[in-house]
N, C-alpha and C positions, 0 to 999 in steps of 0.2 A: 565381587558381588555381581552374579549373573544377572540378566536384565529381568523384569518382572514387573507386571503391571502394580502400581502402589494403592493401595487403599489408605485409607486416613489411619488405621493401625500400624501400616507399615510404614508409611511417610513418617510419623512420629517417631518411630523405633530407629528410623536412617537418620533424622533431624539431631535424635539425642547422641550419635555416635558422632557426630560432627565437630572439628577442631574448635569454631569459630560462631556457628550460627544460634547454637544454644543460648550465647551469651546476649546476642540482638534479641530473641524472644523474652530472656528472664524466666525466672522462677525454673521449676522442673516441670517435667515433661508431661507428667499428669496435670500440668496449670493450663497447659495449651488448648486452644479451641480451634479445631480445623475443620474448615467448611470448604465442599467443592462447590464451584461458582463456573463450571465448565459451560459455554454457550457457544464456541466457534465448531467447527467442523472438523478438527483434526488430532484436538489434543486433550485429556485432563487437567485442570486447574485447580488447585488448590491454597486457598486461604489461611494461614495460620497466624493465631494473635496469641500473644502470650501477655505478663504482667507489663513488661516494658516496651515491646515493639513487635512489630508483623513480617510476614513475608509471603511472597508470591511465590508458588513451588507447581512449576508447568512441566508435565512429562509427554512425550511423545507417544503417541500408541501404532502399535503395528498394522494399524487400518484406520481409516476413514472413522472419526468416532459416531456419524450420523448415518453410515454405511459401513457397517462390521464385515461388507463381503468385497469391499474395496480395499485391498492391500496398501500400504503405505511403508517407506523406508522410514527405519528410526531416526537416520543420520540427520534430518531436517531440523531435530533441535541441535548438533552440533552447529547448521551454518547459522541457524539463529542467535548463538553464542556468539559465533565468529562476527556476526555483523554487529553485532552491541559491542563488541571489544574493538573493534575496525573502527565504527564511526563516533563513538560516546566523545574521545578526546576533541573533535571538531564540532559536537554540537553538545555542551556541558549543560546538565540540567533540562534535555529535552528528550531524555530515554528513562525508562527505569536503572537504577543502578544494580549492575550484576555483580552478586555476590558470589555464587556458587555454578558449578557446572559438572555433572557426575557421567561421565563419558560411558559410564556402564550401564547406568539406569535411562540414558537419556532425557535428563533432570533438569530443567534450569529453576537456580533459584534466585531471585529479584526481590527487589523494592517493590512492596506491597502499595496501589494505588487504590485504597480503600475509597479515599474521601474523592477520587476522580469520576466522570461519568463517560462511557463513549459518547464520542460526538455524535454520532448517526441518532443515538437516542434523547442527548441534548437538544440537536435539531428537531427529531419529533415534538418532544414535548417545549421547544421553545425556552431553553433552558441555558442554550449556547451565549455567552458572553461575546460580543462582535469583537473582531478582532483577530481570530485564532489563525484565520488563512495566512496573514501577516509573515506569525512563527513559522506555519509549515512551509511558506515560500524560502524564508530564511535556512530554515532546517535543511531543504533540498539544496539548496546553493552551497550550502558550507558541506554537504555529503560529498558534494561533484567537486570542490575545492580539493578535500582532501585525498580523494580516490580517482580522478579523472585524470587523462593523459597531458592537460596541458600547464596545470600548475605542479605538477610530480615527475620525478624524473621516471623513464620508462619502467627501472625497476619495480617503481612503486605498482604498475598496472599489470605487470607479467607475475607479481607474486600476488597479488589478487586474483589474476585469471585462474592460477593452481590451487588457492585455497578455495574458489566458489564455483568452479566449473565442474565438479563432481555433485551439485546440487539438480542434477538431471532430473528427478523424478516429480520436484515443485517446480521446475521450467517446463516440463512435459503438460503438467497441470496449466498451466499460462497459456500453453502453444495449443491444449485442446479446447478449454474452455473459454477462453476470451479471444484468441483468433482464428479457430476454425468451427468449432461444434455448433455455432449460433448459424451457420450459413448453411448446413447440412442436416438432413434426418440424422439422428443422434438419439439413443436411448436415455443416454443423460440430461436431454434436455427436458424440463417438465412439460406436461402439455400444457397448451396455451388455452386460455379462456375462449369461449368459441367466437367471439367479436375477434379475435386476434389471429384466428387460423389464417385467414387471406394474405394479412401481413407477414407472417412467418413464412408461409409461401414464398410470396414476393422476394423474402430475402435468401432466399434459398436459390431461387431463380435469376437473381440479378446478377449479371455478367461482367456489367459496367461497376458494380460495387465489388464483386469478389475480385477482378484486377487491382482494385484499391487495396483491399485489405491483403492481398498478395506482396503490394508494395511495404505494407506494417510489419508482415511476418519477416520480409528480409532485412527490415531495419532492426526488428526486437533481436533476431538471430545472429546479426553480422556485425550490430553497430557497438561495439563494446566501450563506450565512452566513459562510463565512472561506474560504480558499484550501487546499484539499484535497491532499495526496499523490497520492490518486486510485488508488494500488495499495498500499496499506500490509499487507502481511502478511508472514510468516514467511520467505519468499524473497527479501524487499526489506530485511532488518534484519540486521546482520554484527554478529559479537559476538569481542573477544578479553578473556576473563575477565571483568571489569565493564565493560569499554568496548563501548558500544553506539553503532552507526552504523547511520543511514540511508540508503538508496541507491534508485537506478532513480525519480526524480519525473517520469517522462517524461508520466505521466498527468496533472498537476497541472491544476484547475480549480477554480473557486467551487463550493462546494455545501454540503450540509448537514453538520455537525459528525461525526453521527451515523455517515456514511458511512466516514471514516476508521477509526472505534472499531470499528466493526461488523466489518469487513474483518481486522481484528487480531484481535480477540477470534473471530471465525468459525475461522479458521486453527487457535487454540489449540483452539477444540472439535474440528474435524476429529482434530486429532493424538491428542485423548482417545479419539474413538470409534477410532481405531486401536490405541491403547493404554491401554484403562480401566485398567489396574495405576498408572497416573501420575496416578489423579483427583485426590489429595491436591495435588500440586505443580501440576499445572494449575488448580486451583481457586484455591491461593493468588495463581499469577501472574496470574488473571482480577481477581481482589480488587485485587490491587495495582496492577496497571490503572488502573481505575476509581476507587479510594481518590485514587492519585497525579493522575489527571486531574481529578476532581471539585475535590480540595482544590485545585490550583493557579490551575483557572480560578474557582472562588469569589473567591479572594485577588485575582486580577488584575482580575475584572467588578465588586469592590468600589470600585475606583479610576474614579474619573470621567474622562472624557477623549474619548469619543465624542459623537456627535451623539445616538443613539439613548440612551432614557432621561435625557437631560439635564435634565428637569423633576423626575426623582424625587430625593427625601429619602431618608435612609439607611435608616429603615425599609421604605421601598417599592421600595426598591432590591433591597434582600435578597429580597422576594416575588418580584420580578421574575427574579433570578437565578435560584431557585430552578423558578420556571416555566420558564424558558428550559433549564436542567441537566433537567428532565424530559422536557422534548421531544427532547433530545439522546438520553437514555436509551431512548426509544420507538424512535426511530429506530435506534438501536445494535443494539438486540434485531432489526427487521426486516432490517437489512442484516447481520447477523450471520448471519440464517436464509437470506438469499438467497446468501452466500457459502458456506456449508456444501453449500448443492443444487448451485451452480454448478459448485464443485471436488470434485464427485462423481457428476454426469452431463453435466458440459458440458467446453467446450474447456476445455484446461490443468488438468488435474487435478493433484492432490497424491501427491508419493512416499511422504508417511505411511502410504498405507494398505500399503506393501511391508514393514511392522512385524506385520502378520496372517502365521501361518507356516500358515496350510492356506486354501484356497479358501472354505471354508465360516464361517472366520472373518472373511477380508476382506468376505463377502459380508454378515454380520451388523454389521460395522461400518460399511460403506454405506449399509444400511437404518436403521441407529442415526441414521446422518448425515443422510438423510433426512427422518426422522422428525421428530429435535430441529430441524431446518430450518424445516419445515413450521409446526410448533407456534410457532416464535420468530415468524414471519412473520406468521401468522393472528391471534396470541393478545398481539401486543407492545405493539397499542395501549394498552392499560389499565393497563400495569406505571406503578408509582409507586417503586420503589427495582431497585438492583442486584442484590439477595437475589432478585426474583421472576425475573430473567432465569436466575440460576444454578439455580433451583427448576426453570423450564421446562428444562434440561438435564440435569436429575436429579442436581445436585449439591447 
């Protein structure tokens, strides 16, 4: 079958021809309800419900869904399916189950999370059950353990580099939208509100900031520590009470561990800027993330298994672990700052600012996010503890 964009009728016909999927739905094809729920930037998503089950079907489009004149390679669906297959054994129950991938249609069929809500929406509506960040911290640490160079033989990293190095189009989006565009005049950046124009100009002319961003560009492009989700934010996590799932791994690439950490924490910090009355809850979530992440990673790194540190004894290994974690901490601070800046003045901004009930409050929230973001980028290098990051956020 050659690639074509599926509509509901085409998807129904395709599903009916598959060997196992109709059984999951139950009944006959005519009994299935198909509903499009696409709300991201890149893909079409259908929820298919039958008498005995449901499926989520996600198809890559040859362009950005919200910008049809922006071409996009279809292969991103391949990398998302590979990411799910790679990390699922390490994090059971924390991803949707992958049922099928069609390489011709660039179509992923997975578990339907109809009872779940996107974390960002849950936070905005005050429906998020506390404790979700500890789960995400464990998730990141376990994916590092399964795909990083310390615990795994070098062949694992070499294989992952081969499998994900071709994901250049999505990585280009990261390089442009997070690491470059907010600091230059760029047509992709939306026009800032009038009160923010001087702040944007300051970002574009801040040579101290640009030098610090350059260090983070180098880290992202050269530090291949583990397999990253690549877009780990509150819009790519879903909740149903205490059941936490990570979705949308199409940006997967080998990179610095602090990138995933920083993007996640940066989105919590953005929510804090928009809703300062939630400071105590968000501080607890940030601390829970780092505590669970660092505890799980320390435990896994203490066990031998990889070629890196193979000659170190127990005492030396503990020193190496702390040095490694300190490096992740500094990267986390920097990438957290970049995410705060990008989501405030760059492409794909966040809905959290809608919590501000006046234009003046929204402007102050955005300015605070830019100030915290710059501080984290510029002053993140000498940090020694997670409390230092919280301090730079004013927490």
